[in-house]
Structures are given as structure tokens and as C-alpha cells.
N, C-alpha and C positions, 0 to 999 in steps of 0.2 A: 504494500500500500504506500502510495506517495503522498506525503503531507505537504500542502502548499501554503499553509498559514501558520502564524504564531499567535500566542496569547500574550498580552501585556496586562498584568494584574496589579492593581494599586490598592493599598490598604487604607485604614482609617484616616480621615481628615485630609487626604490628598485631594479631595474635591474642593478644598479651600485654598489650594495653591494660588498665589497671586493676590489673595484677599486677606489671609491670616498671616500676620507678622511678615509682610513683604520685605522688610529690612533684613530679615534673617533668611527667609526661604526664596526671595526673589519675587519678581512681578509677573513671571510667566504663569499662566494658568494650566491646569491639567488639560484643558482643551487645546491650548497652544502646543503642549508636548505631544498630544495625540496627533495633531495635524502634522508636526514635524516627522514623527515616527511613521505615520501613515504614508507620507510622501516618499520617504526613503524606501519603505516596503514596496510601494508601487513601482519605483524605479528598479527594484530588484526582482520584480515579478512575483511578489508575495502578497498575500492577504494578511492583514493584522486585525485581530479582534481585541478590543479594549474593554476592560471591566474595572470598575472601582466599587469598593464596598466598605462600609464601616462595620460590617458584620462578618465575623470570622468564618461562620459556617458557609457563607456564600463564596468566599475565597477558596475554601476547601472543595466545595462543589465544582468550581471552575477548574481547579487543579485536576480533579478526577475526570472531568469532561475532556480536558486537554490531553490527558494520558492516552485517550483513545482517538483523538481527533486532530491534534496539532503537531507541528514539527518541533516546537519548543515553547518555553515559557520565559518571560522576563517578569520577575516579581519584585515589587517594592512593598514589603509587608508593613512598613511604617512602624507604628507602635506595637504591632504584633511581633516584631523582631525580638522583643524583650521577654515575652511570656507565652508564646504559642507553640506548645509541644504538638498540638494537632496539625498545624500547618507544616511543621517539619516532618511529621509522620507521613503526611500526604505527599510531600516532595520526595521522600525517600522511596516511594513506590514508583516514581517517575523515571522511565528510561526509554531509550529508543534503540532499535536494532541497528540503525545506521550508525549510531555513536559507538557501538561495540567494535565495529570494524574500523571506524575512523580513529579510535583511540590509538591504534597502532601507527597512525600516520601523524607526523609532526605538523602537517598543514591542514588536517581535517578538523571538523567541528569537535568541540569538547563539551562535556557536561560539567558545568561548574556550579558548585554550591558554596555559598558563604554562610557560615553559622555564627559569625562573630559580630 
């Protein structure tokens, strides 16, 4: 099965980018970032699905959905970085057959997880 799209998942309060403490987080909104990422994905011939939620269970559901349907996930868990064992568990079940063979190649895609 060939996957032609990626998921970009954003966690709690990222819907307030550009509005909440812009002197810290900047003035770009989540919609601005989605437009930039979407344009790049289009240039690369890929579809990108964007999701944002303040609810942990929705992010977990999207990770489960992406496991079966997407080429990859970009996740900014925001505040869930500090305390979500459930999101980490969902990510630990995520892998792709293409990545298994690509891991042998220095130039192929890599599955990267940050837990810190």
C-alpha cells in the first residue's frame, strides 16, 4: 500500500498561536503554519491532513487512524509532552514497513521520536 499523505497533529492551546502571548510564541497563527506546510506538501506531491485538539483522546484517535492511513506523523503535543503516557503509548505502536528497509540506508527516511 502506498501512502500519499501525512498527518500534522497539534496539541492543546496551539489554536491560540499568534493570539496568546505573541511576544513569546510569535505572531504566526496555526492557520499560517498550516498554509505554509500545506504549500510545501503540495509542491512535493503530498497531501497533508491537519488536526488540532485540546483533548488528549482525540490526538490518540488520530495517531491510531494515521497508523493505518498515513505515510507519517508530525506531532507537537504541546502541554501533553509533560504528562501523556497514553500519547507515547500510541506513538510506540506506530511504524511503517518502508522505514524498516530505509533504516539500512543513510539517505532514507527515519522514524524519529523525541521523548524529552
